[in-house]
C-alpha positions in Angstrom: 0.1 -0.3 0.3 1.2 3.5 -1.1 1.6 6.2 1.9 0.4 9.9 1.6 1.9 12.1 4.5 0.1 15.5 4.4 1.4 18.1 6.4 -1.1 21.2 7.0 -1.9 24.0 9.7 -3.1 27.3 8.3 -1.4 28.9 11.2 1.8 30.4 10.2 5.2 29.4 11.5 4.5 26.1 12.7 7.1 24.4 11.0 5.5 22.7 8.3 8.2 23.0 5.8 11.0 22.2 8.0 9.0 19.1 9.2 8.6 18.2 5.5 12.0 18.1 4.9 13.3 16.6 7.9 11.0 13.7 6.7 12.3 13.5 3.0 15.9 13.5 4.8 14.9 10.7 7.0 13.9 8.9 4.1 16.7 9.6 1.9 19.4 8.6 4.5 17.5 4.7 4.1 17.4 5.0 0.3 13.4 4.9 0.6 11.8 5.9 -2.7 9.6 8.8 -2.3 8.5 12.3 -3.3 8.4 15.7 -1.9 5.7 18.1 -3.0 4.3 21.5 -1.8 0.9 22.8 -2.7 0.5 26.6 -3.5 -1.8 29.0 -4.5 -0.3 28.9 -8.1 2.8 28.5 -9.9 4.5 31.0 -12.6 5.9 28.1 -14.4 5.8 24.5 -14.8 9.9 24.0 -14.2 9.5 23.2 -10.4 8.1 19.9 -10.3 7.9 19.8 -6.6 5.1 22.5 -6.7 1.2 21.8 -6.9 -0.8 24.6 -8.5 -4.0 24.7 -6.6 -5.6 26.4 -9.3 -5.0 23.5 -11.6 -5.5 20.7 -9.2 -8.1 18.0 -10.1 -9.0 14.3 -8.5 -7.3 12.9 -11.4 -4.1 15.0 -11.4 -3.8 14.4 -7.9 -4.1 10.8 -8.0 -1.5 10.8 -10.4 0.9 12.8 -8.5 0.3 10.4 -5.4 0.7 7.2 -7.6 4.2 8.1 -8.9 6.0 7.0 -5.7 5.4 4.5 -2.7 5.6 7.7 -0.5 4.2 11.3 -0.9 5.3 13.7 1.5 2.6 16.9 0.5 3.3 19.9 2.4 0.1 22.1 2.3 1.2 25.8 2.4 -0.4 28.4 5.2 -3.5 29.8 3.7 -4.2 26.5 1.4 -5.5 24.3 4.3 -8.8 25.4 3.7 -8.9 24.9 -0.1 -7.4 21.4 0.4 -9.9 20.5 2.9 -12.6 21.4 0.4 -11.3 20.0 -2.6 -11.0 16.6 -0.2 -14.6 16.4 1.1 -16.2 17.7 -2.6 -14.3 14.9 -4.8 -14.7 12.4 -1.9 -11.2 11.7 -2.2 -11.4 9.2 0.9 -13.0 6.8 -1.3 -10.4 7.3 -4.4 -7.3 7.1 -2.2 -8.9 3.8 -0.8 -9.5 2.4 -3.9 -6.2 3.1 -5.3 -4.4 1.5 -2.0 -3.3 4.7 -0.5 -3.3 5.1 3.1 -3.2 8.6 4.7 -1.4 10.1 7.6 -2.4 13.9 8.5 0.5 15.6 10.4 -0.3 18.6 12.3 2.3 20.7 13.5 1.0 23.5 16.6 3.0 25.9 18.3 2.3 27.4 21.9 -0.3 29.6 20.2 -3.8 28.1 21.1 -4.6 29.6 17.6 -2.6 27.0 16.2 -4.9 24.3 17.4 -7.6 25.5 15.2 -6.8 23.5 12.2 -6.4 20.4 14.3 -10.1 20.5 15.0 -10.7 21.3 11.3 -8.6 18.6 10.4 -10.3 16.0 12.3 -13.8 17.1 10.9 -12.6 16.6 7.5 -10.6 13.3 7.3 -12.3 11.9 10.4 -11.2 8.2 10.8 -10.0 7.9 7.4 -6.8 8.9 8.1 -3.9 8.2 11.4 -3.0 11.7 13.1 0.3 13.0 14.6 0.8 15.9 16.3 4.1 18.1 15.9 5.0 20.4 18.7 7.4 23.1 17.6 9.2 23.2 21.3 10.4 26.6 22.4 12.5 27.2 25.3 9.3 27.7 27.4 8.3 24.1 26.6 6.5 22.8 30.0 4.4 25.8 29.5 3.6 24.8 25.7 2.8 21.3 26.7 0.4 22.3 29.3 -1.6 25.0 26.9 -1.9 21.9 24.6 -3.0 19.5 27.0 -5.9 21.5 28.3 -7.1 22.1 24.8 -10.3 20.7 23.3 -8.2 19.9 20.0 -6.2 17.5 22.5 -9.1 15.8 23.4 -10.2 15.5 19.9 -6.8 14.0 18.8 -7.0 11.5 22.1 -10.3 10.1 20.2 -8.0 9.2 17.5 -5.2 7.5 19.3 -2.6 10.6 17.6 0.8 10.4 18.2 2.8 13.1 19.1 6.1 14.2 18.3 8.4 17.1 19.7 10.3 19.1 17.5 13.3 20.7 19.4 14.3 24.5 18.7 17.0 25.3 16.3 18.7 27.7 19.1 20.6 30.6 18.9 23.7 29.3 17.4 22.4 27.6 14.6 20.2 30.7 13.8 23.7 32.5 13.6 25.5 30.4 11.2 22.8 30.4 9.0 22.7 34.3 8.9 26.3 34.6 8.6 26.2 32.0 5.5 23.0 33.9 4.3 21.2 30.5 4.3 17.5 29.5 5.0 16.9 26.2 7.1 14.8 25.2 4.3 17.6 25.4 1.8 20.4 23.6 4.5 17.6 20.8 5.1 17.6 19.5 1.3 21.5 19.8 0.7 23.6 17.4 2.6 26.8 19.4 1.3 25.5 22.4 3.2 24.5 20.6 6.5 28.2 19.4 6.7 29.4 23.0 7.0 27.3 23.8 9.8 28.9 22.0 12.5 28.2 19.8 15.6 25.1 22.2 16.6 23.3 21.7 13.6 24.0 18.0 13.4 22.8 17.6 17.1 19.5 19.4 16.5 18.8 17.5 13.2 19.6 14.0 15.0 17.1 14.7 17.7 14.3 16.0 15.1 15.5 12.4 13.0 15.1 10.7 16.1 11.3 11.7 16.5 10.8 10.8 12.8 12.6 7.5 14.0 10.5 7.0 17.2 6.9 7.4 14.8 8.4 5.6 11.6 5.8 2.8 11.7 2.9 5.1 12.3 4.2 7.6 9.4 5.4 5.6 6.9 3.7 1.9 7.3 4.6 -0.8 5.0 5.6 1.7 1.9 9.0 2.0 4.2 11.5 -0.4 2.5 14.7 0.9 3.0 17.8 0.2 0.9 20.7 1.7 2.7 22.0 1.4 6.3 23.0 4.7 7.5 24.7 5.7 10.4 23.1 5.3 14.0 21.2 8.3 15.1 22.5 10.3 18.1 20.5 9.1 21.4 20.7 12.6 23.3 17.6 14.4 23.5 13.8 14.1 23.2 13.2 11.0 20.8 10.2 9.7 22.3 6.8 9.8 20.5 3.7 9.1 22.7 -0.2 8.4 22.4 -2.1 11.2 23.3 
């Protein structure tokens, strides 16, 4: 069975791009065939095959895209979550994907801002029990307070009903941000280029290993039987918070 991993949250700066690229990097480490796509409002040209133009999306083209690879990681950019939810519902994509042998995981990155929980409720209403859910917390220096905000929320109770799994994505930190700025680089660039990663030093490698450790802990839940490794990468660092847990 093929796998569609959908990352969405219309609240800005929840870490969708970072997480999508970390998923892709993790799969690449194991030599797992996959594709990374980004749904945008519109594209000016067809040169970038990683971009999906929402204005031209149809059920047929969507299914053809998903069929191109055993695993599709699809980031729905900020502002396109409502569009994709209606697209999914109006075209009965749950039945289309099921008939095509594609299982769905919905990854919902959230922050300590309670407004970022709104998309969690909307996703549950849209995808219901046709998907598996993961909540990805963008951890900050005030993590304990962040965690309490989520635990007290209605969104957390809804995800509890769907037996969602939680991931905890550590903050990048000042030193990494400083190094990126000094090199005129964006984190998204670095996450897609291993040669750039090697130049950022130990702090970046430690941060990346902590994130990949989170992905590792939820590997079966995320990728299922579509995860078919062809490489054996170096072991991940065991330091840091790397436990995925049920809500």
